[in-house]
N, C-alpha and C positions, 0 to 999 in steps of 0.2 A: 359628462363631457366626452370627448374623442381626440386625443392625439395622433397627428398626423406624421408620419416619419419622416424628415426631411429627404429631398431628392437629392439622388447622389449623380456629378454629370462634371461635365467640364463649359468654361465659357471661352466660345472662338472672337476674337476681336477683328472684324473686316474694314479694310480699309477701304475709304469713300474718297473720289477726287472731287477738288474743292478750290475754290479761287481763293488768295488772298491779298493782304495790301499790305507794303511794309515803307516806313520810314527812319531813315537814319540820319546821322551825322557823326562825324569827327574828324581825323587828320590826313592830309597829301601829304605824302613825300615825293619830291619831283626829284628824278636825278638832276645834278649839275655840279661845279665845280666850287663851292664855297663851302662853310661850315654847314654840318647836319643839321642841327638849329635854325639855322638864315632860309632852309628848302622846304620847313615845315609850313604848312597854310591849313585853313580850315576848309571843307568840303561837306557836302549833304547830300542824300541821295534819297529816292523815292521810286518805289517801284509796285507792278500790279503783275501777279503770276497764278499758275497752275499748277497742280499737281495732278496727272494724269493715273499712276499709280503710288503705290509705297515707293519705288524708286526713282521714277523719272518726272520732271517737272518742267515746265519753261518759265522764263520771267522776264517782261520788259522793263526796264530801267533807265532812269535818267541821273547822272552825277553830274554835279554841278560847284561851282563858287571859285575857288583859286587855285593859281599853281604858281610856283617860282622858278627863277633862276638865278644864275650867278656870276662873278669872275671872282677867281683869286691866283693874280698875277705873283708870282715872286721875283724879287730886286733881284737883279744880274749887272752888273758891271754898271753901265750906265742907263739901263732898263730899272724905272722905278716901279715899287709895288704897287699893286693896286687891288684893292678886295670890293666888292659890291656887291648886291642882290636886288632884285624886283619882282614884282608881282604883274601877273596877267588874270583875265579871266576865260573859264569856257565851260561849255554846257555838253555833256557825252550822252545823248542814248545810245542802249546795248540791248540786245538780246542774248539771253543765256540760256545753256540747258546744265538743268540742275540736276543731280544724282545725291538721294538720301543714305547715306551709309547707316545711319541708327537703325532704321525701318528694314533695312536687309540683315543687319547683325540679331537684334533684339525683339523686333516684330513693332506693330503697333498696339495702341490699347493704353489705359491710364496707367499703367506700371513703367511706361516709357517716356520718361519726362525730359529727354535732351533728343534733341535732332542736331545731327552733323552731316556734314558733306561736302563736296565739291562742286565747283560749274565751271562752265567754260562757255565764251560767249564772244561775239562781235560787235563792231558797232562803230559812232562815228565821234569824231569829238571837234565841234567847231568851236574854233580860239578867236580873241578878240583880237582886233588890231592892234599893233604896239602903241603903248602909251607916249606921252613926250618925255618922261623920266625914263623907259627903254631907251628911245631916240637920242636922248642925252648921252647915255652909255655907250651907243654904239659910235656917236660922234668922236667921243672922248678916246677910246679904244683905236679908232680911225689915225686921229692926229697924231696918238700916241706912241702906238707900238707898229701899225703895220709898214711904215718904213724899214723896221728895225727886223721886219719878218718871224717876229713874234707870234702876232695874232692877226687871222683875217676879219675884216670889217663883218659886220649884221648884213646880207645883201638884203636890196631894197624889197626884193620880192617877199623876203621873208618875213617882213615887219609887218603886213599885211594880212587883214584877217583871212584865216583858212578852215578848210574842213578835212580830216584826217582820219583814213580807214586806222579802226584801232581794236586790237585783239589784246581780251585779256583773259584771266582766270583767279581761281582763288576759293577760299574754304569760309566754311558759317559753322555757325554751332549756334542751337536756340534752346531755351531755357522755356517748357511750359509753364504760365501761369495756371492758366487752366486751357479748357478745350478750344476756346477764342483767339485768348491772348497769349503771346509769347516776347521773351526777351533777348535778340538777338545779338553778335558779334560777328562781323563779318572784317576779313581782309581779301585785297583783290590787287593785281598786280596788271598793267596797260602797258601797252607797248604799241608805238605809232611813229611818224613819219620824224626825219629830222628837222622838221621844221618848226617845231612846236613851241619849243624855247627860243625862240628866234634866231639861232647860234647854229651856223654850220660847222658842223662837226664832223661828218663822215659817219655818222653807226644813228642806226635809230635813237630815239628818245623815248623814255619811260617815266611814269609814276607807280606812285602803291597809295592805296589808300586803306586805314582801318576804319571802322565804322563800328556804332553801337547804336541801337535802334528797338523800335516794337514793332511786332507784325500782328494782325487779326486775320482770322481764318473766317470765311463768310461757310456757315455750314459746317454740318459734325466733320471730321476727320475720319472717323470711324462709326462704326455701329457693333453692334456686338450679340451672339447667338448664343443659347445655351444649350449643351447636346449632353443629354440622359447618358448616364451609363446603362447597357443593356441589361436586359433583366436577368438575372440568374437560372438557368436553363436546368429545368426538374426534370430528373431521369426517373423514369418509373421504372422498377423492378420486379418484375412478376416471382412471387417465391412461391414454391411449391413446399407445402410441408408433408412428410408423409407420416400418416398416422398410423402404429401398428397397433390391431386392437387384437388381444388375445381372448381366443374362441375356447372355451371350457370345453375339455373332452368329453363327448359323451357318457352318461356313465352306465359303465357295464352293465351287460346283460344278464342278470341274476337268474340262473334257470332254477326253478323250485327245485327241490328235493323231500323226498318222502318214502321213509324209513317204518315198514310196521315192525313191532316190536310183540313179539307173542308171547304170554304170560302161560303157566297154566293156572288149570281153574282154583281161583278160592288163593292165588298164591302173587305174594307183590314183588320176591325178587327176582333180578334179572339173570336170568341164565347166562351159561357162559356162550352157550351160541350165537345168543340177542345182543351181547354186548359191543360188537362190532359195530351194530346198527347207530347203538349210541354215542359211539366216537364217531360216526362219521356225520352225525346230526351236532357235534359237538364244534366237529372242523369245519362246517360251513357255517357255524352262527361268529 
């Protein structure tokens, strides 16, 4: 068997431009003169968007259903109290420019489960004509309070259907279930003409939406690329080994020695005159 060592490196996640579809529902608060709870109404929104890069995108959405208005006139002297609310419908297409802050801060990839950011946009709000209930409120205020210089009536041209330019901005946060689906929360504020709630107040009208919904991404939102660590650099070191070889000194040249020792005929003792010769040979040996 052969065991392969796991290759070391890093995985880089690359953002992929993609389309998405978004469907949301929630509540709308239309600014007005009565209790907060009386000005809450249901609303829905559908949008299609495109993310150009990890930071910027664009979205075309349509917000619709209900808005509300109201009166809360306090009693004063001979002026009676009057408190009421009314509802009306509208549809508001808008084009938004989105900024994804989570991608800028944490990057893209499976480790980033949250998407949060902000958007700003402009659109149109197409409001319905005032209902008979609204007209009845207008008539009651005109007959009861106008003569006392308390409230001006709703002008007739305010009660007609209208199209109003709308500016809007908001924030969003999405939690990714997987790469295709996400659950999202959005809060946006909208400002538009004074005629929106049929009342002439001399200042722009506004409303706020809190929406919860689901988003579907078409295609992958990112791809991955494995970048292996660079191979370790092998340094070749040339090692020079000096070897000391001891060469034996040449054997000294020994010159031969020769001494002739002379004896008397038929005598074996060494005479004194010859003893030095024998000594020389002994020293040589």
